N, C-alpha and C positions, 0 to 999 in steps of 0.2 A: 456613591461618588457623584458629584454634579457634573454633568456634561453640558457644554454651552456650545451652541452653534450658531453661526452668524453668516448670513448670506450678503453678497455684494448688492449695491444699489441697482435696481432695474430702473431703466427709463423707458416710460411710454411716451410717444412723441404725439401727445393729444393733451389739451387744456385739462385742468384738473376736475372740471364740472362734467366734461364729456366722459372722462375715466370714472367718475362718480357714478353716472347713469349705467355705464357698462357694467361696473362692479355689481351693481345692485341686481343683476340679472342671474347671478349665480344662487340666489335664495327664490323658493325654499331648497330646490335641489335643482340639478342639471346633468343631462348625460354626459357632459365632458368631465364632471368630477364623480364617477360612479361610487367613490368610497363614501360620499355623503348621501345618507338616505333621506333625511328630511331634516329641517330647520325650522323650529316653531317659535315666533316671537313671543317672549313672555312679559317683556316691557319695552315701551316704545314711548317717545316723547319728544315734542319740538319746543323751542322756546317761542314767545310771543312775537319775535320780530323774523322769525323762519331762518335764523342763522345756525343755530344750534339743534342737533338730533342726538338723542341719547337711545340706543337700541341694545337690548339683552335677548339673545337667542339661546335657545337648546338644542343642540345639534345631535343627531343620531348618525353614527359612522359605524360602517362595516369595514373593519380593520383587515388589512390583507395579511392574515396569519394562518399558520397550519390548522387544518381541521382538529388535529388532536389536541393541540394547544388550547384551542377555543373549549373543547370539551373538558379538558382537565381544569381549566379556572371557571367553567360554569357559565360562560357569556357568550352570545353571537354578536352582540353589538356593544359599543361603548359610547359614553356621552360625553360632551363637552360643552361648557357654557362660553358663549362668545360676546363680549361688551364691546360695542362701537360707539365711538363718539365723533360725529361730523360736525365740523366747524367750518361752514361755508363763509364765514367773514373772514377768518385766517386760511382759509383753503388748506385745511389738514383733516385727513381721517386718521385716528387712531384706535387699534384694534387690540384686544388682549382676549386670549382663549386658554381657558384652564380645564383640566380633566375633572369631570364629577365622579366617573365610574374609577375605583381602586383608589380614591384620593388619599387613602391613609397609607397606601403602599408604593404608589408612584405619583410624583409630582410633575406635571408638564405645565410650564408657561411659555406661551408664544405671544411676542408682541411684534405687531406691523405698524407700519405708517405710509400712507400716501401724502405727498405734500409736493408743493410747486418747485420746479427745478430751480436752483439758485441763480443760474445764469441765462435761463430762458423761460419767461413766464407762460409760454405757450405749451411746456412740456411739464409732465408730472413725474415724480420719482417714487420708487417703491422700496423700502427696506424692511427687512424681517430678521429676526432673532429669536431662539428658543432656548429655554432652559429644561434639562431632563434630570430628574433625581429619582433612581430606582433603589427605594429604602429597602423593602422585603417583598419579593414576588415568588413565592414557592421555589426558591432555588433557581428560577429561570430568568434572573438579572440580566445576564449576558444576552439571551435571545430577545427579550423585552427591548433593550438598548438597540439591537440590530434593526428589529421591525420598526421602532420609533424614527430611526435615522432613514430608513428605506422610504418611509412615509413622507418624513421631511424633505428628503432628496426629490421625491416625486412630485409634491407640491410645489417646489421651487421650480422644477424644471417645466411645469404647466402654466405657472403663473402669468408669464408675458404673453404666451399663446392665447390663453383664455380670454385676456383683456381683448386682443385682436378679433377673436370670435365674437364676443358679446358686442363690441362696437360696431360689427356689421348689423347686428339686430337693432341697435339704436338708430343707425343710418337708414335702416329699413323702415323704421317707424316714423321717418320723416325729420328726425331730430339731427341736423347738421352742425347746428352751432348753440352754446349756451352762455349768456352774458353771465359774469361773475356776480356774487351778492353784493348789493348796494344799499346802504341805509336810506338813499334818496330815491328808490325805486322799488316800493313794496310790491308793486304789481308783478315786476319781473322776478322778485324774490319768492312769491307765491308759486309762479309758475316752475322756477328752478326747484322748488321743495317737491312739487307734484311730480316732476320727470327723475329726480334722483331717488325718490321713495317708491316710484312706479304706482302713484296714486294710493299708497297704504296711508289709512288714517291712523293716528296715534291712539294707543290703547288706554293712555292716563292723560289727565289735564295738562294743558300748556303751562310749563313752570316758567318762572322768571328768566329773563334773558341774561344770566350770569356766565360770561365766556370763560370757558376753562383755559387755565395756564398750560400751554403745550410743551413737551420736552423739545429741545434742540436737537437739529441734526447731528449725528455722530460725526466728528471731523476726521475719524479714521476710517470711514467707510470708502468703498470703491464701487464704482461702475461697472456693470457687467459687461457692456459692450467694451469698455476699456480693457478688462481682464481677458476676454477672449481675443481682442485684436493684439495686445502688447504682451500678454503672458501665457497665452494659449488656452487650451481646453482643460478646465479643472472640475474636480468633482465637488459637489456640495461641502463635503467634508474638508477637501483642501482649501476651498475658499474661505471657509470658516476660520480653519487655522492660520491662513494667509493673514487675515483681518485681526485675529487675535495677537499675533506676533508684531504686526504694525503697530498696533496700540501699545503693546508692553515695551517696544524699542523706543517708542516715541515718549513714552513717560520716563524711561530710564535714561535716555540721552538728553532731553531737555533741549533739544535743538536740532540740527539737521538730522533726519532719519534716512537711511540708507534708502536705495531704489527699491521698488517693489520686485523688480527681477532678482536683486541681490537677496532680498528676504525669501524669495521661492526657492532660490538655489541651496540656501542654508537648510531651508525646510525639507527640501528632496534629499538632502546628504543625511539627514536625521530621520528619515521616513516619516516626516510630517509629525513629528513630536515637537510640540511648541517649546516645551521645557528645555530640552536637549538643543534644539536649533538656537533658542535665546542664549543659551550659555555659550555654544560654539561662536555664535556671531559676537557676542559680547567681548569675548577674548580676542576675537579677529579685530574688531574696531579698537581695542586698547593696542594692539600690534600695529595697525595702520597709523594710529596717532604717535605712538613711540617713535617709530621709524620714518615718520612722515611720508608715507606711501602715496598720499593724495598728490603729493608736488612732484612725483616722478615724471609724469608726461612732460609737464613744463620745464623740468630743471636737468633732467638726465642728459648727460652728453656722453656719446658713445666713444669709449676709447679707441684709438687708432688700430690697436691690434685686433679688437673686436670686428672693425670694419674690414680689416684684411683676410682674416682668418677664421671667423666665425660662420659656420655654412648652415645658417638658418634664416628665414624670413618668410613674410606674407606672400601669398600667391592666389589672387582672384578667390572664388567660392567653389563649395562642392555641389551637387546636385540638389541638395535640400537648401542651398541658399547660405550655408553656414561658411564664414571665413575660413580659409585654408591656410594652415602654416606649414612649411616645408623643412624639415630639419634632416641635413644629411649627416647622421651621426657617424657613419663610416668613414667620413673624412675630416671628423672632428678630432683635434689634438687636445684631449681633456688636461692631459699633465701640462702642455705648453701654455694654455690658457690659464690655468691655475697659478703656475709660476710666474705669469705675466700681470694678471688682473688681482689674483687671490680669489679665494671662497667669497668673500663679500662682494667682490665685484662680479663675479659669475651670478650670484644670487640677484644683485641689482639688474642686471641684465635680464634675467628670467623674469623678475618682477615687472621690469619695463615692457617684455613682451606681453605678459598677462593683461597690464593696464591697456596696452594697445588693443588685445583682444576685446575686453570689455567695451571699449570705445567702438570697436569695428561692429560688435553685436548690437548696439543701439542704431548705429548706421543701417546696418543690414535690417534690422526690424522696421525702420521707418521706411525703407524703400522696397520692401517686399509686402505681400498681401496677408503674412502671417507672422507670429511671434519667432525671433530666431535667439535662442537662447544658450547656445554652445557653439563652439568651433570644431573644426576637424584638423587633425594632425597626420601629416605624412611624413614617416620616417624612412629614410633609405639608409640600409645598413651596408650598402656595398663598399668593402674596404675595412669592415670591422675585423679587427684582429686582437691579439692578445695585450697591444698596447693599450686598448680600451678597457682592460680588466686590471690596470694599475690600482691598487686596493686603495690607497690614499684617494684617488680621484673618484672611484667608486663611492666611497663613504661621503665625499663632499656631496656629490651628485645625490645621493640618498637623503641627506640632510636638506638639500634644496627641494626634492620631491616632497618630503614631509611638510615644509613650510608651505609649500603650494597648495597641497591637498587640504591643509587646514585652513586655508585663507581665500583660496578660489575653487570651492568645491562645485561639482556639477557643471563646469565649464567645457569639458570635453566630451563633445558628443560621438566621436568616432575616433579612433587610431588605427591608421592604415601602416603596416610595417611591411616593407618590400625589400627583396633580395637578402633574406635573412641567411646568414652563412652558418656553418656548423658550429662556431664557437658562440653563437648568439644564446642558446639554451641555457649555458652557465651564468650569463649575464641576466637573463630573465629570471633564473631562480633566484638570484640575490635580490633584483629590484622589485619584483613582482610583490613579495611580501610586504613591501611599503606603499602599495597603491591600493586604494579603497577597492572593495570587491565589486561594487557596482561599476567602477572606472575599468577594472579589468575585463568586465564583460564586454566592453565595447572595444576590445582590440581585435583586429583582423590581421593573420600573418600569411605571408607569401614569400616562399622560397624560391630561388632560381629565377626563372621567367614566367612563374605561374601568375604573376598579377597582370599579364597580357591576356590571360584565358579568360573564358566566361566565369562570373562570379569574382573576377578581379576589380583593377581600378576603375574600368568604364561602368560599373555598377554604381559607382560613387561620385566620380569626376567626369564632367562633360569632356567628351573626347577631344575637342579642341581646345581644352584647358590641361591636358596631360604634359606635364613639363618635358622639355626636349631630351634631358639627361635620362629619362626613362623611356624614350622611344617616341615620345608625343611631339605635335607640332608648335607647342607654345614655348616661347622664349622665356626661361626663367631667369631672374635677376638674383637668386639666392647664389651667394659666394660659394665656391667649391671647397674652401677650407684649406687643409693641408698642414704640414708641421709648422709651428711657429719657431722661427729662429731663436736660438738661445740668446743672442744679442738683445732680445727684446724681454727677457726674464727680468724681473725686478726682485733683487735681494730681499727676502723676508716676506714676499708678497703671499706665500702659501706655507703655512706650518701644519703638518699633521696633528690632529687633536687625539686626545685620549677619550675611553669611556664610551666609545661609539657602538652601535649595536652589531657590528662585524668583526667584534674582537676575535682574534685567533684561538683564544683560550677556550671559547665556548662551542665553536663549530668544527675545528681543525683537530685531527688526531695525529699524535707523532709516533712513528716507529723507527727503530733501529734495526739494521740488517747486516749480519756478518756475512763474510763470502761464502757463497753457495746458498744462502738463505732466501726464501721467498716470501713475500706477505701478500695475501689475498682477501679480497672482498666478495663473498656471494651473493647475488641479487637475483631473487626468485621474481620472475616475471609472470603474472597472470593478466596483464593488460596490453595486449598487442598495440604498437605505435606509441607506447609511451617513451620517454626519452631519459636515457641514462646519462648525466653529467658529472664531471670529475674536474677536480682543481687540486694540484699539488705542486709543492716546492721541493726540489732537492737541496739539502742543506749540506750535505757531505758526500764526496765521491760521485760515483755514477751508479745509475740503475736502469734496467730494461723495464719498459710498461708495456703491456699487452691487455687484449680484451678478448674473451674467448665465451662462446656459448656451447652449452651442452644440453641436448634434448632430455637427459637423465636429470632428476632433482638431485642436486649435490648438497652435501651438509657443510656448514661452516667450520674452517680449519681449526684444528687444534694449535695452541701456541706452543712453539717448541722451547725447551728448557735452554738456558743459556749455554752457549757452544755447540749445541746440536745442529745437524742440519735438518731444516725444515722440509716437509714433504709436501708437494703440491695436491690440491684437492681433486686435480685432473689425472693423477696417476691412476687412481682406480675407475676412472670413467672410461677407459677404452683407448681407441687409436685416435689420434688427431686426423681431421678430414673425413672420418667415418661416424665416430661417436661424439665427437666434440669439435668445434671449428673456431679458428681464429678470426674473429670478425673486425678486428683492428690490427694492422701490422706493427710488430714490435717497434718501438722507438727507444733509442739509447737517449737517456735524459742525463746531462751533465751537472755538475757541482754549481749550484747558483740558479738553475734555469726554474722557471715556473711554467707550469703546462696546465691548460685548460682545454677541455673538450667535451663532446657528447656523441651519443649513438642511439639512432632509433631502434629501439627493439621490436622488431616488425613480428617476431614470433615468441610464444610462450617458451619458456624453460629456464635455465639456470645461467646466469651471466656472471663471469668472473672478471674482477679488476685484478691484475697481477704485477708486482713490483719483484724483480730478481736482482739480487747482486751477485755479480760474477768476478769482478776485478778488483774489488777492494783488498787491501793489504794492511797489516797492523790492527792493533787492538780496538781501533774505534769503529771500523766498518762504515757503512752508508747509514744514512739519515734522511728522513724526510718527513713533512707534515702533509696530510691530505684531507680532502673533503669530497663526498659524494652525495648525490641526491637523484631521485627518480621523480620525474615530472610525469603526472597522468595524462593520458591521451586526451581527455576532454577539457583540458585547460587550454587547448589550442583551438583557435577557429582559423578558417581559411585553408591554405595548403602549406606544409612545411616538408614538402617532399625532398627538397635539396639537402636537408639536413644530414640524410644517410647518402653516401656514395660508396658503390662497391669498389671504385678503385683509388680513391683518395685516402687512404690511412690517415697520415697526420701532416700531410704535405701543406694543406692551407693553415696550419697552425704554427709550423716552425718557421716557415718564410725564410727571410734573409737575415733577420736579426734574432741571435739565439736566445737573448733574454731582455725583451723589451720592458717587461715589468721590474727589473731590479732597481 
């Protein structure tokens, strides 16, 4: 497979002629490039007017490869043929290097150009690209590719530094300035020839002065200083992938090309696979065009209900200079907003926030000394309860998350979640599966007031910018949210859709219980501090729900025959309070209630979720649907200590409204 590597344009702030004098000092070898053992000139000629020089060198290289590998292939050195064409008239140096060693097995072609900066004639640009084709190399193809890329990256990293070092030598020789070649000044041309060739006389007779036609500069190239300033530190491979994607998208679009920061975000989202990034970006560009997203910033009008009841907004910057967005999710009436502006309205609001974020990133980068490529999200969950788990609302939010993930990748630098209550894990269980794994790794969780402790918000947000509702000194203009009055609901604004990924048929189990029967789920925990979550609806009659822990490993219960009274797995586990313990106080759940909760399993052992039917009469009995899941402890970063409380059973779940999700 042919691998292409393209480096960004490096700019040397010296005239072309001075750079040529410095460049020549790398031959035949120099201590700054220890990999080059020797370079022998095999052909060298100048044109009669001293404007053109053709040079061929045979270079001996000591490749930085493992000793064993060198012995296996039987070589200590490899040889390259380098052909240079210096055109002092056009002020261009073109270099082509190809491998002589193993040419039938490996093909390496490197092309470089020095040329005058298009906007400043006193500066010189350098661009470099290489093609590597490992055809057959004793089964070591991947190893050879890695070694070649390592060497290529090392050359790029040293290139600009070397010119600076060699330029000092030119100045020490008394050369401070060189006049460009001129047809009317042959005396200066001869002196220029002497300096840039370090007095080397040609090996062959002078050819006719036929100027070679040079290739044009690559219009898709980027300056290395620009990349470092506005895109951040990139490896040579990443720089190469960025330039490739830039060229491909330009050819595909035949018009306006997305910004380099946008290209870089999509590359990061696809682990710098150019093909995958191009496919993802192409779909996103079509989506933006179809929905006219580029016009959102100028045309979007914030609905009045959003102005009054949406608890989110931008709030200064974090310590890394990222724009900071605050969302008081615990105070957000998802159901009310959806019934007022609909899912499309909530989506448009979200997209407008994202477009604002992209604009703020540009402003932050311009005002900062380094690239700002992502924003920070601070989510306050104070007030989060069952009404936030209204399933149609969760489904709508998940669809919005999927759209944002597909079209605004790698914009989230850090997510700080504070005041996480006990009901939060069930919401996180549902939502996290729709968030990219790389994005999930940026989440930090804090329960209770842990965010005020070391390792909390002060590590990420300046002390004077901590918002007042979190105990800080900074006045926040983010709305407090609250319940949207039903008078603002719009008929038909929100209709639940079918076929979504949260279909109850796929994740919820149904069970019927006659009077005296119990249904139990045994969860074996071998991961201390993992979180057991549950979500169930009582469809008929009443059930008692409890959670137990036994130090003894319990076996899953057998299903009773119809009409038989089922036995609890705890009946053979010993006495309650000695051999097993009730870790959540029993809760009487009524017909129509929807219950969600969680428990931090701090110890190893068997945990039992138990539903018991005691009061049902008649042939139908009680019926419920349930879902449970265990969240591994390593999925959480930060502190989640408040998820477990020794005294709160279900008080924070039941609240004042018996069934807010109906």
